[in-house]
gemmi code that builds the backbone of each chain (N, CA, C; Angstrom):
import gemmi

chains = {
    "A": [
        ("UNK", (25.136, 7.732, 48.318), (24.694, 7.591, 49.708), (25.324, 6.340, 50.332)),
        ("UNK", (25.971, 6.519, 51.479), (26.596, 5.377, 52.165), (25.826, 5.047, 53.437)),
        ("UNK", (25.796, 3.757, 53.723), (25.056, 3.305, 54.903), (26.001, 2.487, 55.779)),
        ("UNK", (26.078, 2.857, 57.053), (26.959, 2.142, 57.995), (26.095, 1.625, 59.130)),
        ("UNK", (26.279, 0.361, 59.472), (25.462, -0.202, 60.550), (26.349, -0.792, 61.643)),
        ("UNK", (26.043, -0.413, 62.877), (26.769, -0.942, 64.035), (25.770, -1.598, 64.967)),
        ("UNK", (26.143, -2.737, 65.523), (25.317, -3.349, 66.551), (26.132, -3.354, 67.838)),
        ("UNK", (25.616, -2.658, 68.850), (26.368, -2.494, 70.096), (25.709, -3.251, 71.245)),
        ("UNK", (26.511, -3.837, 72.127), (25.929, -4.444, 73.330), (25.321, -3.347, 74.216)),
        ("UNK", (24.260, -3.663, 74.929), (23.655, -2.642, 75.809), (24.467, -2.529, 77.099)),
        ("UNK", (25.708, -2.121, 76.936), (26.610, -1.940, 78.071), (27.183, -0.520, 78.005)),
        ("UNK", (27.257, 0.150, 79.155), (27.695, 1.557, 79.155), (29.060, 1.795, 78.528)),
        ("UNK", (29.969, 0.841, 78.643), (31.328, 1.079, 78.140), (31.408, 1.230, 76.622)),
        ("UNK", (30.355, 0.841, 75.903), (30.407, 0.935, 74.438), (29.761, 2.209, 73.878)),
        ("UNK", (29.185, 3.037, 74.749), (28.576, 4.278, 74.254), (29.651, 5.186, 73.649)),
        ("UNK", (30.854, 5.147, 74.213), (31.933, 5.982, 73.671), (32.293, 5.560, 72.239)),
        ("UNK", (32.042, 4.306, 71.922), (32.315, 3.818, 70.563), (31.375, 4.509, 69.551)),
        ("UNK", (30.153, 4.728, 69.964), (29.198, 5.450, 69.103), (29.695, 6.873, 68.872)),
        ("UNK", (30.231, 7.505, 69.921), (30.750, 8.873, 69.772), (31.964, 8.899, 68.842)),
        ("UNK", (32.835, 7.919, 68.990), (34.030, 7.863, 68.132), (33.650, 7.690, 66.669)),
        ("UNK", (32.699, 6.801, 66.402), (32.344, 6.541, 65.001), (31.649, 7.740, 64.372)),
        ("UNK", (30.749, 8.380, 65.129), (30.041, 9.517, 64.513), (31.017, 10.674, 64.294)),
        ("UNK", (31.991, 10.843, 65.196), (32.974, 11.920, 65.030), (33.791, 11.689, 63.760)),
        ("UNK", (34.148, 10.429, 63.528), (34.933, 10.091, 62.350), (34.134, 10.343, 61.067)),
        ("UNK", (32.890, 9.842, 61.055), (32.032, 10.013, 59.871), (31.784, 11.505, 59.610)),
        ("UNK", (31.472, 12.257, 60.664), (31.133, 13.681, 60.506), (32.354, 14.500, 60.089)),
        ("UNK", (33.517, 14.157, 60.632), (34.752, 14.844, 60.223), (35.021, 14.639, 58.749)),
        ("UNK", (34.876, 13.402, 58.297), (35.090, 13.088, 56.880), (34.127, 13.860, 55.985)),
        ("UNK", (32.916, 14.078, 56.486), (31.911, 14.785, 55.678), (32.155, 16.294, 55.641)),
        ("UNK", (32.999, 16.801, 56.543), (33.307, 18.229, 56.554), (32.495, 19.056, 57.531)),
        ("UNK", (31.885, 18.416, 58.518), (31.160, 19.170, 59.541), (32.152, 19.995, 60.373)),
        ("UNK", (31.695, 21.116, 60.905), (32.557, 21.962, 61.744), (32.828, 21.264, 63.075)),
        ("UNK", (33.823, 21.769, 63.796), (34.177, 21.184, 65.105), (32.966, 21.232, 66.042)),
        ("UNK", (32.266, 22.357, 66.028), (31.093, 22.508, 66.902), (29.989, 21.524, 66.552)),
        ("UNK", (29.771, 21.319, 65.262), (28.737, 20.376, 64.831), (29.108, 18.939, 65.181)),
        ("UNK", (30.410, 18.636, 65.063), (30.852, 17.281, 65.418), (30.580, 17.037, 66.904)),
        ("UNK", (30.848, 18.043, 67.730), (30.570, 17.911, 69.170), (29.072, 17.692, 69.410)),
        ("UNK", (28.249, 18.439, 68.684), (26.784, 18.291, 68.831), (26.341, 16.885, 68.431)),
        ("UNK", (26.921, 16.369, 67.353), (26.562, 15.021, 66.877), (26.983, 13.957, 67.898)),
        ("UNK", (28.143, 14.158, 68.505), (28.612, 13.208, 69.528), (27.628, 13.176, 70.701)),
        ("UNK", (27.179, 14.358, 71.109), (26.239, 14.418, 72.233), (24.914, 13.753, 71.847)),
        ("UNK", (24.422, 14.065, 70.648), (23.117, 13.515, 70.223), (23.145, 11.989, 70.165)),
        ("UNK", (24.201, 11.422, 69.566), (24.244, 9.956, 69.452), (24.410, 9.324, 70.836)),
        ("UNK", (25.179, 9.988, 71.680), (25.406, 9.469, 73.030), (24.111, 9.491, 73.843)),
        ("UNK", (23.341, 10.552, 73.677), (22.063, 10.650, 74.394), (21.110, 9.548, 73.931)),
        ("UNK", (21.078, 9.313, 72.630), (20.174, 8.279, 72.105), (20.615, 6.891, 72.572)),
        ("UNK", (21.930, 6.655, 72.610), (22.438, 5.355, 73.094), (22.139, 5.190, 74.587)),
        ("UNK", (22.305, 6.259, 75.345), (22.004, 6.218, 76.783), (20.534, 5.889, 76.990)),
        ("UNK", (19.702, 6.471, 76.157), (18.264, 6.208, 76.188), (17.989, 4.711, 75.917)),
        ("UNK", (18.713, 4.171, 74.935), (18.547, 2.747, 74.591), (18.948, 1.864, 75.777)),
        ("UNK", (20.031, 2.241, 76.443), (20.498, 1.466, 77.601), (19.500, 1.552, 78.757)),
        ("UNK", (19.001, 2.770, 78.986), (18.070, 2.952, 80.107), (16.748, 2.228, 79.888)),
        ("UNK", (16.372, 2.038, 78.625), (15.093, 1.383, 78.333), (15.231, -0.111, 78.080)),
        ("UNK", (16.494, -0.566, 78.148), (16.722, -1.972, 77.850), (16.188, -2.873, 78.973)),
        ("UNK", (15.570, -3.967, 78.584), (15.011, -4.893, 79.576), (16.052, -5.897, 80.025)),
        ("UNK", (17.043, -6.120, 79.150), (18.005, -7.175, 79.391), (19.423, -6.646, 79.146)),
        ("UNK", (20.319, -6.740, 80.133), (21.666, -6.202, 79.942), (22.496, -6.974, 78.913)),
        ("UNK", (22.043, -8.158, 78.535), (22.809, -8.965, 77.573), (22.245, -8.887, 76.162)),
        ("UNK", (21.613, -7.794, 75.848), (21.055, -7.663, 74.506), (21.867, -6.627, 73.704)),
        ("UNK", (21.371, -6.268, 72.550), (22.086, -5.301, 71.706), (21.117, -4.239, 71.194)),
        ("UNK", (21.672, -3.179, 70.639), (20.868, -2.180, 69.936), (21.628, -1.770, 68.684)),
        ("UNK", (20.910, -1.193, 67.743), (21.514, -0.889, 66.439), (21.681, 0.606, 66.219)),
        ("UNK", (22.752, 0.906, 65.545), (23.040, 2.288, 65.187), (23.311, 2.308, 63.685)),
        ("UNK", (22.521, 3.083, 62.959), (22.704, 3.153, 61.499), (22.995, 4.598, 61.090)),
        ("UNK", (24.081, 4.790, 60.370), (24.404, 6.110, 59.814), (24.090, 6.090, 58.330)),
        ("UNK", (23.443, 7.142, 57.860), (23.250, 7.288, 56.416), (23.921, 8.600, 55.995)),
        ("UNK", (24.980, 8.447, 55.215), (25.777, 9.593, 54.797), (25.294, 10.077, 53.442)),
        ("UNK", (24.801, 11.284, 53.378), (24.457, 11.876, 52.090), (25.450, 13.000, 51.861)),
        ("UNK", (26.456, 12.696, 51.070), (27.584, 13.596, 50.873), (27.161, 15.005, 50.487)),
        ("UNK", (27.839, 15.980, 51.072), (27.577, 17.406, 50.838), (26.156, 17.812, 51.216)),
        ("UNK", (25.464, 16.977, 51.921), (24.083, 17.326, 52.265), (23.761, 17.146, 53.739)),
        ("UNK", (23.737, 15.899, 54.202), (23.337, 15.686, 55.592), (23.784, 14.326, 56.111)),
        ("UNK", (23.770, 14.231, 57.437), (24.041, 12.954, 58.100), (22.776, 12.565, 58.875)),
        ("UNK", (22.244, 11.401, 58.542), (21.094, 10.878, 59.285), (21.577, 9.682, 60.084)),
        ("UNK", (21.091, 9.561, 61.288), (21.468, 8.375, 62.064), (20.321, 7.956, 62.964)),
        ("UNK", (20.206, 6.648, 63.110), (19.082, 6.081, 63.856), (19.582, 5.122, 64.916)),
        ("UNK", (19.095, 5.282, 66.122), (19.411, 4.357, 67.207), (18.134, 3.576, 67.517)),
        ("UNK", (18.208, 2.256, 67.359), (17.025, 1.417, 67.552), (17.278, 0.383, 68.640)),
        ("UNK", (16.445, 0.399, 69.663), (16.592, -0.605, 70.716), (15.375, -1.527, 70.728)),
        ("UNK", (15.509, -2.586, 71.486), (14.401, -3.530, 71.638), (13.960, -3.529, 73.102)),
        ("UNK", (13.902, -2.312, 73.650), (13.608, -2.147, 75.075), (12.133, -2.003, 75.394)),
        ("UNK", (11.880, -1.367, 76.537), (10.500, -1.295, 77.045), (9.616, -0.316, 76.266)),
        ("UNK", (10.244, 0.616, 75.547), (9.472, 1.609, 74.808), (8.882, 2.652, 75.744)),
        ("UNK", (8.432, 3.760, 75.163), (7.812, 4.819, 75.981), (6.949, 5.682, 75.070)),
        ("UNK", (6.174, 6.573, 75.684), (5.351, 7.473, 74.881), (6.064, 8.823, 74.833)),
        ("UNK", (6.659, 9.162, 73.674), (7.461, 10.396, 73.593), (6.702, 11.640, 74.055)),
        ("UNK", (5.385, 11.653, 73.813), (4.632, 12.867, 74.184), (4.460, 13.022, 75.697)),
        ("UNK", (4.749, 11.942, 76.434), (4.612, 12.036, 77.900), (5.911, 12.499, 78.572)),
        ("UNK", (6.989, 12.636, 77.787), (8.256, 13.083, 78.378), (8.140, 14.561, 78.738)),
        ("UNK", (8.311, 14.848, 80.022), (8.170, 16.229, 80.476), (9.528, 16.930, 80.432)),
        ("UNK", (9.479, 18.250, 80.370), (10.730, 19.007, 80.375), (11.383, 18.874, 81.752)),
        ("UNK", (12.719, 18.806, 81.777), (13.399, 18.596, 83.056), (13.163, 19.709, 84.075)),
        ("UNK", (13.028, 19.307, 85.341), (12.854, 20.265, 86.425), (14.190, 20.391, 87.165)),
        ("UNK", (14.812, 21.552, 87.023), (16.158, 21.740, 87.582), (16.190, 21.694, 89.101)),
        ("UNK", (15.046, 21.883, 89.735), (15.041, 21.866, 91.196), (14.543, 20.546, 91.770)),
        ("UNK", (14.299, 19.590, 90.883), (13.792, 18.301, 91.332), (14.873, 17.455, 91.978)),
        ("UNK", (14.463, 16.468, 92.740), (15.412, 15.565, 93.417), (16.082, 14.667, 92.380)),
        ("UNK", (15.285, 14.202, 91.442), (15.796, 13.313, 90.408), (15.546, 14.010, 89.071)),
        ("UNK", (16.602, 14.222, 88.310), (16.431, 14.995, 87.082), (16.426, 14.070, 85.867)),
        ("UNK", (15.293, 14.019, 85.188), (15.152, 13.189, 83.993), (14.688, 14.041, 82.815)),
        ("UNK", (14.755, 13.459, 81.645), (14.164, 14.114, 80.480), (15.099, 15.028, 79.721)),
        ("UNK", (16.325, 15.152, 80.215), (17.283, 16.027, 79.548), (17.711, 15.505, 78.181)),
        ("UNK", (17.845, 14.187, 78.058), (18.400, 13.586, 76.856), (17.669, 13.989, 75.588)),
        ("UNK", (16.364, 13.745, 75.558), (15.583, 14.073, 74.358), (15.535, 15.579, 74.129)),
        ("UNK", (15.473, 16.326, 75.220), (15.454, 17.789, 75.137), (16.738, 18.291, 74.453)),
        ("UNK", (17.874, 17.726, 74.846), (19.163, 18.125, 74.259), (19.231, 17.709, 72.786)),
        ("UNK", (18.813, 16.470, 72.488), (18.843, 15.997, 71.091), (18.043, 16.957, 70.207)),
        ("UNK", (16.842, 17.306, 70.661), (15.981, 18.182, 69.851), (16.592, 19.568, 69.684)),
        ("UNK", (17.328, 20.024, 70.693), (17.965, 21.346, 70.607), (19.134, 21.361, 69.633)),
        ("UNK", (19.843, 20.230, 69.527), (21.083, 20.218, 68.739), (20.907, 19.782, 67.287)),
        ("UNK", (19.875, 18.972, 67.011), (19.722, 18.411, 65.666), (18.709, 19.212, 64.841)),
        ("UNK", (18.791, 19.063, 63.523), (17.866, 19.775, 62.645), (16.510, 19.080, 62.571)),
        ("UNK", (16.542, 17.761, 62.734), (15.275, 17.034, 62.709), (15.382, 15.786, 63.587)),
        ("UNK", (14.336, 15.510, 64.344), (14.322, 14.329, 65.206), (12.970, 13.631, 65.071)),
        ("UNK", (13.014, 12.330, 64.794), (11.778, 11.545, 64.726), (11.879, 10.386, 65.714)),
        ("UNK", (10.864, 10.231, 66.526), (10.882, 9.150, 67.520), (9.700, 8.224, 67.275)),
        ("UNK", (10.019, 6.950, 67.134), (8.965, 5.944, 67.010), (9.167, 4.967, 68.159)),
        ("UNK", (8.155, 4.803, 68.987), (8.312, 3.922, 70.134), (7.038, 3.132, 70.370)),
        ("UNK", (7.246, 1.880, 70.703), (6.089, 1.042, 70.990), (6.346, 0.325, 72.303)),
        ("UNK", (5.407, 0.433, 73.219), (5.595, -0.189, 74.538), (5.815, -1.695, 74.402)),
        ("UNK", (6.906, -2.138, 74.998), (7.225, -3.567, 74.984), (7.982, -4.017, 73.747)),
        ("UNK", (8.085, -3.142, 72.745), (8.747, -3.544, 71.492), (10.048, -2.796, 71.247)),
        ("UNK", (10.121, -1.565, 71.736), (11.364, -0.817, 71.554), (11.153, 0.588, 71.008)),
        ("UNK", (12.273, 1.264, 70.831), (12.254, 2.664, 70.407), (13.262, 2.884, 69.300)),
        ("UNK", (12.893, 3.757, 68.374), (13.790, 4.121, 67.297), (13.855, 5.651, 67.236)),
        ("UNK", (15.036, 6.197, 67.398), (15.202, 7.654, 67.330), (16.054, 7.986, 66.107)),
        ("UNK", (15.482, 8.735, 65.179), (16.221, 9.147, 63.980), (16.542, 10.633, 64.075)),
        ("UNK", (17.801, 10.947, 63.868), (18.255, 12.330, 63.978), (18.934, 12.753, 62.680)),
        ("UNK", (18.719, 13.994, 62.292), (19.335, 14.497, 61.058), (20.063, 15.802, 61.337)),
        ("UNK", (21.286, 15.888, 60.847), (22.037, 17.143, 60.918), (22.418, 17.528, 59.495)),
        ("UNK", (22.006, 18.714, 59.082), (22.317, 19.183, 57.734), (23.739, 19.756, 57.686)),
        ("UNK", (24.424, 19.467, 56.633), (25.797, 19.957, 56.489), (25.820, 21.469, 56.265)),
        ("UNK", (24.760, 22.001, 55.720), (24.723, 23.442, 55.424), (24.793, 24.296, 56.685)),
        ("UNK", (24.488, 23.710, 57.822), (24.545, 24.500, 59.059), (25.948, 24.494, 59.647)),
        ("UNK", (26.893, 23.866, 58.937), (28.243, 23.731, 59.480), (29.063, 24.992, 59.278)),
        ("UNK", (28.577, 26.105, 59.788), (29.324, 27.345, 59.600), (29.660, 28.023, 60.925)),
        ("UNK", (29.450, 27.315, 62.020), (29.826, 27.890, 63.308), (30.829, 26.971, 64.003)),
        ("UNK", (31.525, 27.535, 64.941), (32.529, 26.737, 65.648), (31.905, 26.179, 66.920)),
    ],
    "B": [
        ("UNK", (37.530, 8.810, 83.439), (37.621, 10.035, 84.249), (38.633, 9.863, 85.362)),
        ("UNK", (39.443, 10.887, 85.559), (40.440, 10.839, 86.619), (40.137, 11.966, 87.587)),
        ("UNK", (39.855, 11.629, 88.808), (39.554, 12.703, 89.756), (40.433, 12.598, 91.001)),
        ("UNK", (41.632, 12.109, 90.789), (42.521, 11.923, 91.939), (43.092, 13.240, 92.444)),
        ("UNK", (43.066, 14.226, 91.560), (43.695, 15.489, 91.901), (42.747, 16.363, 92.726)),
        ("UNK", (42.723, 16.128, 94.006), (41.808, 16.865, 94.869), (42.620, 17.751, 95.818)),
        ("UNK", (42.322, 19.036, 95.803), (43.012, 19.958, 96.692), (41.989, 20.681, 97.540)),
        ("UNK", (42.257, 20.903, 98.771), (41.260, 21.548, 99.624), (41.833, 22.677, 100.447)),
        ("UNK", (41.000, 23.683, 100.702), (41.351, 24.740, 101.643), (40.171, 24.852, 102.587)),
        ("UNK", (40.244, 25.745, 103.547), (39.112, 25.911, 104.463), (37.906, 26.484, 103.733)),
        ("UNK", (38.192, 27.323, 102.751), (37.119, 27.988, 102.025), (36.510, 27.113, 100.925)),
        ("UNK", (37.394, 26.396, 100.241), (36.920, 25.644, 99.075), (37.664, 24.330, 98.929)),
        ("UNK", (36.968, 23.381, 98.333), (37.640, 22.134, 98.000), (37.590, 22.013, 96.474)),
        ("UNK", (38.696, 21.612, 95.898), (38.789, 21.593, 94.438), (38.906, 20.166, 93.921)),
        ("UNK", (38.109, 19.858, 92.902), (38.201, 18.538, 92.275), (38.507, 18.744, 90.800)),
        ("UNK", (39.569, 18.122, 90.349), (39.913, 18.218, 88.939), (39.263, 17.047, 88.191)),
        ("UNK", (38.399, 17.378, 87.244), (37.691, 16.327, 86.502), (38.295, 16.215, 85.107)),
        ("UNK", (38.716, 15.012, 84.777), (39.387, 14.834, 83.491), (38.675, 13.798, 82.637)),
        ("UNK", (38.808, 13.953, 81.325), (38.274, 12.936, 80.413), (36.809, 13.143, 80.089)),
        ("UNK", (36.055, 12.059, 80.135), (34.666, 12.097, 79.679), (33.699, 11.670, 80.796)),
        ("UNK", (32.591, 12.369, 80.893), (31.552, 11.938, 81.830), (30.345, 11.507, 81.009)),
        ("UNK", (30.064, 10.227, 81.049), (28.879, 9.703, 80.371), (28.272, 8.596, 81.233)),
        ("UNK", (27.409, 7.802, 80.669), (26.711, 6.772, 81.436), (27.694, 5.741, 82.021)),
        ("UNK", (28.885, 5.645, 81.418), (29.883, 4.683, 81.891), (30.641, 5.203, 83.116)),
        ("UNK", (31.021, 6.476, 83.069), (31.878, 7.021, 84.133), (31.104, 7.748, 85.224)),
        ("UNK", (29.791, 7.809, 85.081), (28.992, 8.646, 85.982), (29.068, 8.222, 87.453)),
        ("UNK", (29.175, 6.918, 87.701), (29.202, 6.426, 89.079), (30.376, 7.002, 89.861)),
        ("UNK", (31.539, 6.988, 89.207), (32.760, 7.484, 89.835), (32.659, 8.999, 90.072)),
        ("UNK", (32.082, 9.688, 89.096), (31.902, 11.139, 89.194), (31.014, 11.479, 90.394)),
        ("UNK", (29.885, 10.774, 90.505), (28.946, 11.016, 91.594), (29.620, 10.779, 92.956)),
        ("UNK", (30.328, 9.662, 93.046), (31.002, 9.320, 94.303), (31.989, 10.402, 94.729)),
        ("UNK", (32.777, 10.882, 93.760), (33.831, 11.836, 94.115), (33.234, 13.153, 94.610)),
        ("UNK", (32.109, 13.568, 94.038), (31.515, 14.830, 94.503), (30.787, 14.614, 95.825)),
        ("UNK", (30.107, 13.478, 95.949), (29.405, 13.200, 97.211), (30.382, 13.213, 98.388)),
        ("UNK", (31.572, 12.672, 98.147), (32.629, 12.672, 99.167), (32.947, 14.094, 99.604)),
        ("UNK", (33.020, 14.974, 98.619), (33.363, 16.375, 98.899), (32.251, 17.094, 99.645)),
        ("UNK", (31.005, 16.714, 99.335), (29.875, 17.362, 100.009), (29.937, 17.070, 101.512)),
        ("UNK", (30.498, 15.914, 101.826), (30.604, 15.544, 103.243), (31.665, 16.357, 103.980)),
        ("UNK", (32.520, 17.061, 103.245), (33.514, 17.915, 103.915), (32.811, 19.200, 104.355)),
        ("UNK", (33.519, 20.035, 105.066), (32.902, 21.257, 105.594), (33.104, 22.461, 104.677)),
        ("UNK", (33.847, 22.290, 103.607), (34.141, 23.444, 102.752), (32.860, 24.036, 102.157)),
        ("UNK", (32.691, 25.337, 102.261), (31.463, 25.940, 101.731), (31.368, 25.903, 100.203)),
        ("UNK", (32.524, 25.823, 99.568), (32.502, 25.801, 98.101), (33.198, 24.551, 97.558)),
        ("UNK", (32.550, 23.896, 96.591), (33.161, 22.744, 95.930), (33.407, 23.166, 94.489)),
        ("UNK", (34.678, 23.337, 94.155), (35.007, 23.816, 92.806), (35.400, 22.631, 91.927)),
        ("UNK", (34.696, 22.488, 90.803), (35.018, 21.424, 89.850), (35.874, 22.026, 88.752)),
        ("UNK", (37.132, 21.679, 88.730), (38.020, 22.180, 87.683), (37.781, 21.348, 86.415)),
        ("UNK", (37.128, 21.965, 85.427), (36.725, 21.246, 84.212), (37.680, 21.499, 83.045)),
        ("UNK", (38.835, 22.082, 83.333), (39.788, 22.426, 82.270), (40.080, 21.228, 81.365)),
        ("UNK", (40.206, 20.050, 81.973), (40.559, 18.865, 81.178), (39.387, 17.904, 81.007)),
        ("UNK", (38.183, 18.450, 81.178), (36.983, 17.641, 80.940), (36.594, 17.814, 79.467)),
        ("UNK", (36.724, 16.754, 78.688), (36.515, 16.894, 77.246), (35.069, 16.653, 76.823)),
        ("UNK", (34.312, 15.902, 77.645), (32.959, 15.562, 77.221), (32.046, 15.361, 78.421)),
        ("UNK", (30.848, 15.889, 78.334), (29.830, 15.605, 79.342), (28.464, 15.685, 78.662)),
        ("UNK", (27.573, 14.758, 78.994), (26.227, 14.820, 78.425), (25.176, 14.911, 79.526)),
        ("UNK", (23.926, 14.600, 79.197), (22.835, 14.808, 80.154), (22.981, 13.942, 81.403)),
        ("UNK", (23.647, 12.803, 81.262), (23.843, 11.941, 82.424), (24.634, 12.710, 83.485)),
        ("UNK", (25.710, 13.362, 83.045), (26.547, 14.151, 83.960), (25.787, 15.343, 84.502)),
        ("UNK", (25.017, 15.971, 83.631), (24.296, 17.160, 84.076), (23.208, 16.831, 85.081)),
        ("UNK", (22.545, 15.695, 84.873), (21.509, 15.262, 85.815), (22.090, 15.062, 87.207)),
        ("UNK", (23.234, 14.402, 87.256), (23.881, 14.148, 88.552), (24.386, 15.462, 89.163)),
        ("UNK", (24.910, 16.306, 88.303), (25.399, 17.611, 88.759), (24.277, 18.406, 89.446)),
        ("UNK", (23.099, 18.381, 88.844), (21.973, 19.121, 89.410), (21.511, 18.495, 90.727)),
        ("UNK", (21.438, 17.169, 90.734), (21.041, 16.495, 91.985), (22.010, 16.845, 93.109)),
        ("UNK", (23.305, 16.813, 92.801), (24.313, 17.097, 93.819), (24.309, 18.574, 94.201)),
        ("UNK", (24.028, 19.422, 93.236), (23.927, 20.864, 93.537), (22.795, 21.102, 94.529)),
        ("UNK", (21.666, 20.397, 94.303), (20.530, 20.560, 95.199), (20.849, 20.010, 96.594)),
        ("UNK", (21.586, 18.917, 96.628), (21.991, 18.307, 97.895), (22.972, 19.229, 98.641)),
        ("UNK", (23.935, 19.761, 97.892), (24.928, 20.663, 98.482), (24.245, 21.912, 99.036)),
        ("UNK", (23.248, 22.379, 98.311), (22.514, 23.580, 98.712), (21.857, 23.356, 100.076)),
        ("UNK", (21.300, 22.166, 100.245), (20.663, 21.821, 101.528), (21.674, 21.832, 102.665)),
        ("UNK", (22.933, 21.527, 102.332), (24.002, 21.488, 103.342), (24.668, 22.858, 103.489)),
        ("UNK", (24.154, 23.838, 102.778), (24.731, 25.177, 102.844), (26.004, 25.307, 102.029)),
        ("UNK", (26.186, 24.390, 101.070), (27.387, 24.427, 100.232), (27.017, 24.809, 98.794)),
        ("UNK", (28.051, 25.115, 98.054), (27.843, 25.587, 96.687), (28.770, 24.829, 95.741)),
        ("UNK", (28.237, 24.389, 94.588), (29.088, 23.738, 93.585), (29.380, 24.741, 92.467)),
        ("UNK", (30.647, 24.870, 92.125), (31.066, 25.828, 91.090), (31.849, 25.075, 90.010)),
        ("UNK", (31.552, 25.385, 88.746), (32.312, 24.766, 87.655), (33.354, 25.766, 87.151)),
        ("UNK", (34.563, 25.307, 87.032), (35.630, 26.201, 86.584), (36.142, 25.771, 85.207)),
        ("UNK", (36.212, 26.726, 84.297), (36.778, 26.520, 82.953), (36.146, 25.400, 82.121)),
        ("UNK", (34.817, 25.282, 82.082), (34.262, 24.261, 81.184), (34.539, 24.637, 79.725)),
        ("UNK", (34.750, 23.629, 78.879), (35.043, 23.879, 77.459), (33.776, 24.350, 76.733)),
        ("UNK", (33.938, 24.981, 75.552), (32.781, 25.543, 74.838), (31.661, 24.528, 74.585)),
        ("UNK", (32.016, 23.267, 74.250), (30.969, 22.273, 73.968), (30.142, 21.972, 75.212)),
        ("UNK", (30.788, 21.999, 76.379), (30.077, 21.719, 77.630), (29.276, 22.951, 78.055)),
        ("UNK", (29.884, 24.123, 77.868), (29.185, 25.378, 78.187), (27.886, 25.490, 77.387)),
        ("UNK", (27.947, 25.064, 76.129), (26.768, 25.128, 75.258), (25.626, 24.297, 75.843)),
        ("UNK", (25.942, 23.086, 76.307), (24.912, 22.218, 76.892), (24.376, 22.799, 78.198)),
        ("UNK", (25.267, 23.391, 78.993), (24.847, 23.996, 80.260), (23.870, 25.131, 79.977)),
        ("UNK", (24.121, 25.830, 78.868), (23.263, 26.944, 78.482), (21.906, 26.474, 77.942)),
        ("UNK", (21.942, 25.478, 77.051), (20.709, 24.946, 76.454), (19.753, 24.452, 77.539)),
        ("UNK", (20.315, 23.772, 78.530), (19.489, 23.141, 79.562), (19.147, 24.097, 80.706)),
        ("UNK", (19.810, 25.260, 80.728), (19.548, 26.228, 81.799), (20.314, 25.914, 83.077)),
        ("UNK", (21.189, 24.915, 83.009), (21.969, 24.539, 84.202), (22.898, 25.685, 84.602)),
        ("UNK", (23.318, 26.486, 83.609), (24.210, 27.613, 83.928), (23.525, 28.694, 84.770)),
        ("UNK", (22.205, 28.572, 84.911), (21.494, 29.556, 85.749), (21.495, 29.134, 87.213)),
        ("UNK", (21.723, 27.850, 87.468), (21.683, 27.395, 88.869), (23.047, 26.942, 89.398)),
        ("UNK", (24.006, 26.762, 88.489), (25.361, 26.417, 88.931), (26.312, 27.500, 88.428)),
        ("UNK", (27.089, 28.066, 89.339), (28.014, 29.136, 88.954), (29.131, 28.584, 88.079)),
        ("UNK", (29.450, 29.342, 87.044), (30.553, 28.967, 86.160), (31.597, 30.081, 86.229)),
        ("UNK", (32.834, 29.702, 86.500), (33.885, 30.720, 86.562), (35.005, 30.357, 85.592)),
        ("UNK", (35.682, 31.405, 85.139), (36.829, 31.189, 84.257), (38.067, 31.576, 85.048)),
        ("UNK", (39.013, 30.663, 85.120), (40.272, 30.953, 85.773), (41.373, 30.949, 84.730)),
        ("UNK", (41.826, 32.151, 84.319), (42.776, 32.229, 83.191), (44.072, 31.467, 83.449)),
        ("UNK", (44.455, 31.304, 84.703), (45.712, 30.598, 85.023), (45.634, 29.139, 84.548)),
        ("UNK", (44.457, 28.566, 84.673), (44.313, 27.150, 84.337), (43.959, 26.885, 82.877)),
        ("UNK", (43.679, 27.948, 82.133), (43.224, 27.719, 80.767), (44.385, 27.396, 79.848)),
        ("UNK", (44.186, 26.376, 79.037), (45.275, 25.978, 78.144), (45.148, 26.707, 76.834)),
    ],
}
model = gemmi.Model(1)
for chain_id, residues in chains.items():
    chain = gemmi.Chain(chain_id)
    for i, (resn, *xyz) in enumerate(residues, 1):
        res = gemmi.Residue()
        res.name, res.seqid = resn, gemmi.SeqId(i, " ")
        for name, pos in zip(("N", "CA", "C"), xyz):
            atom = gemmi.Atom()
            atom.name, atom.element = name, gemmi.Element(name[0])
            atom.pos, atom.b_iso = gemmi.Position(*pos), 0.0
            res.add_atom(atom)
        chain.add_residue(res)
    model.add_chain(chain)
structure = gemmi.Structure()
structure.add_model(model)
structure.setup_entities()
């Protein structure tokens, strides 16, 4: 089992770095092209969430990948932002003026398992798991 | 994102969207479409042939602008989105409110 840790500034320009790293790790593990795309979206959504909940633009958040060869990729995005109550996130309303809530909805649709731990004023940790066995579609 | 390639006709105005749309590039994306909404063209076609990545940030803005365009009697159409983007449009149901067309001439 390999563990990779990245600490990123809470700045929008570095979210693409999270996508690049997860694509590299997932490609090496043998995930399909479609799964790699799903992983890029999931990590990007979690990083965007970290940025949106950040209280201070000059802070950082952590991204940890845990590679379990031939089995699964787990990754966790942890911020030190305002936190939220995951159960209060409503499904997005496509006809609304301001559309929110898509990020977590998409993560849950694309990943095999999602765990969210959040504490108001302390931050949020989103752990996502993608099993390698599902890597049979394009 | 590069959106300099804008072509317009009386019927439709076309915007070519290239690269990635995420929390970093979203401002430019929003501006370029808002500009088009101010034109009189009834249809705003987003050529997504060279759009490699889009996430919920892009989709949220797309929906807001679609609703705004609708109020102005205009329509936003996505042309040739890649399979990864089509999948997200489908998961979120955005493909039910924004027309998606395939133009074989532009497909690589």
